[in-house]
C-alpha positions in Angstrom: -48.1 125.9 -114.7 -47.9 122.2 -113.0 -44.9 121.0 -111.7 -44.8 118.8 -114.0 -44.9 121.8 -117.4 -42.3 123.6 -115.2 -39.8 120.5 -115.7 -40.5 119.9 -118.8 -39.9 123.7 -119.8 -36.8 123.3 -118.0 -35.4 120.4 -119.9 -36.7 121.9 -122.8 -34.7 125.3 -122.1 -38.0 127.6 -122.7 -38.7 129.7 -120.0 -41.3 128.3 -117.2 -43.6 130.3 -114.9 -41.4 129.6 -112.3 -37.8 127.4 -112.0 -39.0 123.9 -111.0 -38.0 122.7 -107.7 -36.2 120.0 -106.1 -35.3 118.7 -102.3 -33.0 116.7 -101.1 -32.2 116.0 -97.6 -30.2 113.8 -95.3 -32.5 112.2 -92.2 -31.8 114.5 -89.7 -32.8 117.6 -91.9 -35.7 115.1 -92.9 -36.6 114.5 -88.7 -36.0 117.9 -88.5 -38.7 119.0 -90.7 -40.8 116.1 -89.3 -40.8 117.7 -85.8 -41.8 120.7 -87.2 -44.6 120.2 -89.6 -45.4 117.4 -87.1 -45.9 115.2 -89.4 -44.1 111.8 -90.5 -45.7 111.9 -94.1 -42.8 113.1 -96.1 -45.1 113.8 -99.1 -47.2 116.0 -96.9 -44.1 117.8 -96.2 -42.7 117.9 -100.0 -46.5 119.9 -100.7 -45.9 122.0 -97.9 -42.5 123.2 -99.1 -43.9 123.3 -102.9 -41.8 120.7 -104.0 -43.2 120.3 -108.0 -40.3 116.7 -107.9 -41.7 113.3 -106.4 -38.8 110.3 -106.5 -40.8 106.3 -107.5 -38.8 103.3 -107.4 -40.2 99.7 -107.1 -40.4 98.1 -104.1 -37.8 95.2 -103.2 -39.1 92.0 -102.8 -35.4 90.1 -103.0 -34.4 87.8 -100.3 -33.8 89.4 -96.7 -31.1 92.1 -95.9 -29.9 91.0 -93.1 -29.9 93.7 -90.5 -27.1 93.7 -86.8 -28.0 95.1 -83.3 -25.0 97.4 -84.0 -27.0 99.4 -86.3 -25.5 98.1 -89.7 -27.5 96.5 -92.4 -26.8 94.9 -95.7 -27.6 96.4 -98.5 -28.1 94.5 -102.4 -24.5 94.2 -103.1 -23.5 92.2 -100.0 -22.0 95.5 -98.7 -22.5 96.0 -94.8 -22.4 99.7 -93.6 -22.6 100.4 -90.1 -23.6 104.2 -89.1 -20.1 105.8 -88.2 -21.3 109.4 -85.9 -19.8 112.8 -86.5 -20.5 116.3 -85.1 -24.0 116.3 -86.2 -25.2 113.4 -86.8 -23.8 109.9 -88.4 -23.5 108.6 -92.1 -23.9 105.4 -93.0 -20.2 103.4 -94.0 -18.8 100.3 -95.2 -17.3 98.0 -92.6 -17.6 94.6 -94.8 -15.3 95.5 -98.2 -16.6 92.2 -100.2 -14.7 93.0 -103.0 -11.2 93.9 -101.6 -9.6 90.9 -101.6 -10.7 89.8 -105.5 -7.6 89.6 -107.7 -9.2 87.7 -110.8 -12.2 87.9 -112.3 -13.0 84.3 -111.4 -13.3 85.7 -107.6 -15.7 88.3 -109.0 -18.1 85.6 -111.2 -18.3 83.5 -107.8 -20.1 86.4 -106.3 -23.7 86.3 -105.3 -24.8 89.2 -107.4 -28.3 91.1 -107.2 -30.9 90.4 -109.7 -33.4 92.9 -111.1 -36.1 90.4 -110.4 -35.5 91.8 -107.0 -38.1 94.7 -107.6 -41.7 94.8 -108.0 -42.4 97.0 -111.3 -45.7 96.4 -111.2 -45.9 98.9 -108.6 -44.6 102.1 -110.2 -48.2 103.2 -111.9 -49.7 102.8 -108.1 -47.0 105.0 -106.6 -46.7 107.9 -109.3 -50.6 107.9 -109.9 -49.8 109.6 -106.2 -49.0 112.6 -107.9 -51.7 113.7 -110.5 -49.4 117.6 -111.9 -46.3 116.7 -110.1 -43.3 116.0 -112.1 -42.2 112.1 -110.9 -39.1 110.8 -111.3 -37.1 107.4 -111.0 -33.7 106.3 -109.4 -30.9 107.7 -107.3 -27.4 109.0 -106.7 -26.2 105.4 -106.3 -27.9 104.1 -110.1 -24.6 103.1 -112.1 -22.5 105.3 -109.7 -19.0 103.2 -110.6 -16.6 105.0 -108.4 -18.0 105.5 -104.6 -20.5 102.7 -104.5 -18.0 100.0 -106.2 -15.9 101.6 -103.4 -18.3 100.1 -100.8 -16.9 97.1 -101.6 -13.6 97.5 -103.0 -12.0 100.5 -101.0 -11.4 104.0 -102.2 -7.8 103.5 -102.4 -8.2 100.3 -104.6 -10.8 102.0 -106.9 -8.4 104.9 -107.9 -5.9 102.0 -107.8 -8.2 100.0 -110.5 -8.9 103.1 -112.7 -5.4 104.3 -113.4 -4.4 100.3 -114.3 -7.5 99.5 -115.8 -7.9 96.1 -113.8 -9.9 93.7 -115.4 -11.6 92.8 -111.9 -12.9 96.2 -111.4 -14.0 96.5 -115.0 -15.7 93.2 -114.4 -17.9 94.6 -111.6 -18.3 98.3 -113.4 -19.7 96.2 -116.5 -22.0 94.6 -113.7 -23.4 97.6 -112.1 -24.0 99.0 -115.2 -26.3 95.9 -116.9 -28.1 95.5 -113.5 -29.4 99.8 -113.8 -30.0 99.4 -117.2 -32.4 96.5 -116.9 -33.7 97.7 -113.4 -34.1 101.3 -114.6 -35.4 100.0 -118.2 -38.3 98.0 -116.5 -39.1 101.0 -114.5 -39.4 103.1 -117.3 -41.7 100.2 -119.3 -43.5 99.7 -116.2 -44.3 103.7 -116.0 -46.1 103.3 -119.5 -44.4 107.0 -120.0 -45.5 109.0 -116.8 -41.6 109.3 -115.4 -40.4 113.0 -116.7 -36.3 112.0 -115.9 -33.8 109.3 -114.2 -31.7 110.4 -111.5 -28.1 108.8 -112.0 -24.7 109.5 -110.5 -21.1 109.3 -110.2 -18.5 111.6 -108.4 -16.3 112.8 -111.3 -14.9 115.6 -109.5 -13.1 117.0 -106.2 -13.5 120.3 -104.9 -10.2 121.8 -107.1 -10.4 119.8 -110.1 -11.6 116.5 -112.0 -11.1 113.4 -109.7 -9.5 111.9 -112.9 -8.7 112.4 -116.7 -11.3 113.5 -119.7 -9.3 110.8 -121.5 -9.9 107.9 -118.9 -13.5 109.3 -118.4 -13.6 109.0 -122.3 -12.0 105.9 -122.3 -13.8 103.6 -119.2 -17.5 105.8 -118.4 -18.2 107.7 -121.1 -19.5 104.7 -123.5 -21.7 103.4 -120.3 -22.9 106.7 -119.7 -23.9 107.0 -123.3 -26.0 103.8 -123.4 -28.0 104.6 -120.2 -28.9 107.5 -121.6 -29.9 106.6 -124.5 -31.7 103.7 -123.1 -33.6 106.9 -121.0 -34.6 108.8 -124.1 -35.7 105.7 -125.7 -38.6 105.4 -123.2 -39.2 109.3 -123.4 -37.5 110.8 -120.3 -34.6 112.8 -119.6 -31.7 112.1 -117.6 -30.5 114.3 -114.5 -26.8 113.0 -113.7 -25.6 113.7 -110.1 -21.8 114.7 -109.8 -19.7 116.6 -107.1 -16.8 118.8 -107.1 -15.2 120.7 -110.4 -16.7 118.5 -113.1 -16.8 122.1 -115.4 -14.0 120.4 -117.7 -16.0 117.8 -118.6 -19.4 119.8 -119.6 -18.8 119.1 -123.1 -18.4 115.7 -123.1 -21.4 115.7 -120.7 -23.9 117.7 -123.4 -22.3 115.5 -126.1 -23.3 112.3 -124.5 -26.8 113.4 -124.2 -26.4 114.2 -120.5 -30.2 116.5 -120.0 -29.0 117.9 -116.8 -26.1 118.1 -114.1 -27.0 117.6 -110.7 -25.1 119.3 -108.2 -24.0 122.3 -109.6 -21.8 122.7 -106.2 -20.9 126.8 -106.1 -17.8 126.6 -103.8 -15.9 123.4 -106.1 -13.5 125.3 -108.6 -15.1 126.6 -111.9 -18.7 125.3 -110.6 -20.4 129.0 -110.2 -23.8 128.4 -111.4 -23.8 132.4 -112.9 -21.1 131.4 -114.9 -22.5 128.0 -116.1 -25.0 129.2 -117.8 -23.7 131.7 -119.7 -21.1 129.4 -120.7 -23.5 125.8 -121.3 -26.7 127.3 -120.1 -28.9 126.7 -123.6 -27.3 123.3 -124.3 -27.2 121.5 -120.6 -30.0 122.1 -117.3 -28.4 123.2 -114.1 -30.2 121.2 -111.3 -29.0 122.6 -108.1 -26.7 125.6 -106.7 -27.9 126.4 -103.7 -24.9 125.9 -101.5 -25.5 123.4 -98.5 -21.0 123.6 -98.2 -21.2 126.3 -95.5 -23.1 129.2 -97.2 -26.2 127.8 -96.1 -25.3 126.7 -92.3 -24.7 130.4 -91.7 -26.4 132.5 -94.5 -29.0 134.9 -92.7 -33.3 135.0 -94.3 -32.8 138.1 -96.4 -29.2 136.7 -97.6 -30.8 133.4 -98.7 -34.1 135.3 -100.6 -31.8 137.4 -102.3 -29.3 134.4 -103.9 -33.0 132.3 -104.4 -34.7 135.3 -106.4 -31.1 135.8 -108.1 -30.9 132.2 -109.1 -34.2 132.1 -110.0 -33.8 135.6 -112.3 -30.8 134.8 -113.5 -29.6 131.0 -114.0 -33.7 130.6 -114.4 -34.0 132.9 -117.4 -34.6 130.8 -120.5 -35.3 127.6 -118.6 -32.5 125.4 -118.4 -32.5 125.3 -114.4 -33.8 123.1 -111.4 -34.0 124.4 -108.0 -32.6 122.7 -105.1 -30.0 122.2 -102.9 -26.4 121.6 -104.1 -26.6 118.5 -102.3 -28.2 116.9 -99.4 -28.8 119.5 -96.9 -26.6 118.6 -94.6 -27.4 117.7 -90.9 -25.5 121.4 -89.2 -27.9 123.3 -91.3 -31.0 124.9 -89.1 -34.0 123.7 -90.3 -35.3 127.5 -90.3 -32.8 128.0 -93.4 -34.2 125.4 -95.1 -37.6 126.8 -94.4 -35.9 129.7 -95.6 -35.3 128.4 -98.6 -38.2 127.2 -99.7 -40.4 130.9 -98.4 -38.3 132.8 -100.6 -39.4 130.4 -103.4 -43.0 131.0 -102.7 -42.1 135.2 -102.2 -40.4 135.0 -105.5 -43.5 133.2 -106.7 -45.7 135.6 -105.7 -47.9 133.1 -103.6 -48.7 133.2 -99.7 -45.6 131.7 -97.3 -48.4 128.6 -96.2 -45.8 128.1 -93.1 
């Protein structure tokens, strides 16, 4: 089977030859792999690892996005993010919070919002033509993302208060973000003429132990927008994989009802998110995308432990389709490069293929 055929089987809940394989990484791990493979071409790395999926997005052609000497830069939403060092690398955090002072919708209406015309959709066909028999996706965790990404501009505490109080300013920002990505993704899919297989989008609805918000709040604020987005994507013949960190098992029936084709992350250490249990309960109705634990397990696992888990995930979660094998989130910078390589070596071994690295 080709990578694209494997992915289609996974979404159709039909047994493929092997589960399709995806890849998500922090910059530190990406650079470590570049050093290992002695290349700056990330496509060469993905090919070496046997990854079945490639992500393409229209290039940005809008107004120049300002960069600063301290390493910070402005994104399309006017949010300035600066790399903040941690024990193992750095993470871009907001430093200006441009939405924070808004108390009336009038304040938000005056803002310079990004426009879908700031992207070159004509480049999409050239981008996906490089991948022949591979599966092609578009989007990213940031698409829609009504909680985290708005918190970058408004503050985490304020966004949580906004949700609790149904603040009109927050709802205005949510609607702006929703309409923007409805058009950006819609125009991307239109330009791709059926060649894009799925859209990756996201929002974090869970904590480590439970939901971040009640199911009723989810139904009231987010579900109608998510369903509208999913329906739009489906109208182009593509599927949806929706990212959410944390424990979201209580929302699975709603996810399925709304038409979510796959849930990306499957964070095994979060409450109720054991992939083997999720497969038993929901495996015929939603595709699981992730489940290789990067929240401490992979960092310390031996090569034999990694091999056993990859084989078990492939055999048990992958049975009957409905599974895309990938890390539960980005491979984290405290993970030894050798352990990342062990994940993909184990995939080659499960497939009965010679490991090329």
